[in-house]
C-alpha positions as CSV (number, residue, x, y, z in Angstrom):
1,M,0.0,0.0,0.0
2,S,1.2,3.5,-0.7
3,I,1.7,6.2,1.9
4,R,-1.3,8.1,0.5
5,K,-3.6,5.2,1.1
6,H,-2.4,4.9,4.7
7,L,-2.8,8.6,5.2
8,A,-6.3,8.5,3.7
9,I,-7.3,5.6,6.0
10,A,-5.9,7.4,9.0
11,A,-7.8,10.6,8.1
12,V,-11.1,8.7,7.7
13,T,-10.6,6.9,11.0
14,A,-9.9,10.1,12.8
15,T,-13.0,11.8,11.2
16,L,-15.2,8.9,12.3
17,A,-13.7,8.9,15.8
18,A,-14.6,12.6,16.1
19,C,-18.2,11.8,15.3
20,A,-18.5,9.5,18.4
21,T,-19.8,12.1,20.8
22,V,-21.2,9.8,23.5
23,P,-19.1,10.2,26.7
24,Q,-16.8,7.1,27.3
25,P,-18.6,5.9,30.4
26,L,-22.0,5.9,28.6
27,Q,-20.9,4.1,25.5
28,G,-22.1,0.5,24.8
29,T,-25.0,-1.5,23.5
30,Y,-28.3,-1.4,25.4
31,T,-31.8,-2.8,25.1
32,E,-34.3,-0.4,23.5
33,I,-37.0,-0.6,26.2
34,S,-39.1,2.3,27.5
35,T,-40.0,3.0,31.1
36,A,-43.6,2.2,30.3
37,Q,-42.7,-1.2,29.0
38,A,-40.4,-1.8,32.0
39,Q,-43.4,-1.0,34.3
40,Q,-45.3,-3.8,32.8
41,G,-42.6,-6.3,33.9
42,G,-40.8,-9.0,31.9
43,A,-37.7,-6.9,31.2
44,G,-35.7,-7.8,34.3
45,G,-32.0,-8.2,33.7
46,S,-32.0,-6.0,30.6
47,K,-29.1,-3.5,30.2
48,V,-30.5,0.0,29.6
49,R,-29.2,3.5,29.1
50,W,-31.8,6.0,30.4
51,G,-31.8,9.6,31.3
52,G,-33.9,12.4,32.5
53,E,-34.4,15.2,35.0
54,I,-33.8,14.6,38.7
55,I,-37.0,14.7,40.8
56,K,-35.2,13.9,44.1
57,T,-32.1,12.2,45.4
58,E,-32.3,9.9,48.4
59,P,-29.0,8.8,50.0
60,G,-29.3,5.6,52.1
61,P,-26.9,3.7,54.3
62,Q,-25.5,1.6,51.4
63,E,-26.6,3.3,48.2
64,T,-28.1,6.5,46.8
65,C,-31.3,6.4,44.7
66,F,-32.2,9.0,42.1
67,F,-35.8,9.4,41.1
68,L,-36.0,10.8,37.6
69,L,-38.5,12.1,35.1
70,S,-37.5,10.2,32.0
71,R,-36.6,12.1,28.8
72,P,-35.5,10.9,25.4
73,L,-31.8,10.9,24.8
74,D,-30.0,12.9,22.1
75,S,-27.0,11.8,20.0
76,E,-24.7,12.4,23.0
77,A,-26.9,10.3,25.3
78,R,-27.9,13.5,27.1
79,P,-31.5,14.0,28.0
80,K,-33.2,16.3,25.5
81,M,-34.4,19.7,26.7
82,A,-37.9,19.5,28.2
83,T,-41.0,20.3,26.1
84,D,-44.6,20.0,27.0
85,N,-45.2,16.3,26.1
86,D,-41.9,14.5,25.9
87,S,-41.9,12.8,29.3
88,Q,-41.6,9.1,29.1
89,G,-42.7,8.4,32.7
90,R,-40.5,8.0,35.7
91,F,-37.9,5.6,36.9
92,V,-35.5,5.2,39.9
93,A,-31.8,4.5,39.5
94,C,-29.8,3.3,42.5
95,R,-26.0,3.1,42.9
96,A,-23.7,2.1,45.8
97,G,-22.2,4.9,47.7
98,F,-23.1,8.5,48.7
99,Y,-24.1,11.1,46.2
100,D,-24.8,14.6,47.6
101,P,-28.4,15.7,47.1
102,E,-27.1,19.3,46.9
103,V,-25.0,18.4,43.8
104,F,-27.5,16.0,42.4
105,A,-30.2,18.5,42.9
106,R,-33.8,18.6,41.6
107,G,-33.9,19.7,37.9
108,R,-30.4,18.5,37.0
109,E,-29.9,16.2,34.0
110,L,-28.6,12.7,34.6
111,T,-27.9,9.7,32.3
112,V,-27.5,6.3,33.9
113,T,-26.6,2.9,32.5
114,G,-27.3,-0.4,34.3
115,T,-29.6,-3.4,34.7
116,L,-33.3,-3.4,35.2
117,H,-34.3,-4.9,38.5
118,G,-38.1,-4.9,39.0
119,T,-40.1,-1.9,40.2
120,V,-40.3,0.2,43.4
121,S,-43.7,1.5,44.5
122,Q,-43.9,5.0,45.9
123,K,-46.6,7.6,46.2
124,V,-46.8,10.5,43.6
125,G,-49.4,12.6,45.4
126,E,-52.0,10.1,46.4
127,Y,-51.2,7.7,43.5
128,D,-49.1,4.6,44.0
129,Y,-46.6,4.8,41.2
130,A,-44.5,1.8,40.1
131,Y,-41.0,3.1,39.3
132,P,-38.9,0.8,37.2
133,R,-35.6,0.3,39.1
134,V,-32.2,0.4,37.5
135,E,-29.2,-1.0,39.3
136,A,-26.8,1.7,38.0
137,D,-23.3,1.0,36.8
138,V,-22.7,4.5,35.7
139,V,-24.3,7.8,37.0
140,Y,-23.4,10.7,34.6
141,L,-24.4,14.2,35.8
142,W,-24.5,16.6,32.9
143,P,-23.3,20.2,33.3
144,K,-26.0,22.8,33.7
145,R,-27.2,24.4,30.4
146,V,-26.5,28.1,30.3
147,A,-28.7,30.5,28.3
148,V,-26.6,33.0,26.3
149,R,-28.4,36.1,25.1
150,Y,-26.8,38.3,22.5
151,P,-27.2,42.0,22.9
152,P,-29.6,43.9,20.6
153,G,-27.8,44.8,17.4
154,Y,-25.6,41.6,17.4
155,Y,-24.9,40.7,13.8
156,D,-25.0,37.1,13.0
157,P,-23.5,36.7,9.5
158,F,-25.5,33.5,8.9
159,W,-28.9,34.9,9.8
160,G,-30.2,38.2,8.6
161,P,-30.6,40.1,5.4
162,G,-30.8,37.7,2.5
163,F,-30.2,34.6,4.7
164,G,-33.5,34.1,6.5
165,P,-37.1,35.2,6.7
166,Y,-36.1,38.6,8.2
167,W,-34.7,40.5,5.2
168,G,-35.9,43.7,3.7
169,P,-36.7,47.1,5.1
170,G,-36.7,47.5,8.9
171,W,-33.9,45.0,9.5
172,G,-30.2,45.3,10.5
173,P,-28.7,48.7,10.7
174,W,-31.9,50.3,9.3
175,G,-33.8,49.5,12.5
176,D,-35.2,46.5,14.3
177,P,-38.8,45.5,13.5
178,F,-41.2,45.7,16.4
179,W,-41.6,41.9,16.4
180,Y,-37.9,41.2,16.6
181,Q,-36.8,39.2,19.7
182,P,-33.1,38.3,20.3
183,R,-32.3,34.6,19.8
184,V,-31.4,32.5,22.8
185,I,-28.6,30.0,22.4
186,V,-28.0,27.4,25.1
187,V,-24.3,26.5,25.6
188,P,-23.4,23.8,28.2
189,R,-21.0,24.9,30.9
190,P,-17.6,23.1,30.8
191,V,-17.1,20.4,33.5
192,H,-14.2,21.1,35.8
193,K,-12.6,18.1,37.4
């Protein structure tokens, strides 16, 4: 093989490796089963990767249990941002050791991997809810999402006159239309270890 073919193969391999955006601890093959299916039973022993928003964190003498509102995962295995009707139910994930409820606080995003192990019944209001239980191998706390607002008059070269629906009189340096609202871009905060 020529040196060019080796370089081409190395470049393709590096490019494909860059596309793998799932964090190392969350990578693997998992059973595609929803929390609703797990509530019905019959999925015990299945390996799952689920995520969601923390409802509460309960440390016990041997383990900590995380009660989560399940959300679909994106291409990075991070729970998708909440919309009105994207909840997939609830589940509980338990892992040996102590996890501080102030760090793993209500509203934070969490992805877990582990094995399904029956259900746990707890009250939600006056209703007895059967939480599918995951014996977690990995508990991955995502950094908080930070909303970034650009100041009025910020010029985005990829959106504006001639590039989107907002072109013509009353845009850009000629004045903002009365219906203009600055865009909000969410950028995750870097994790400091």
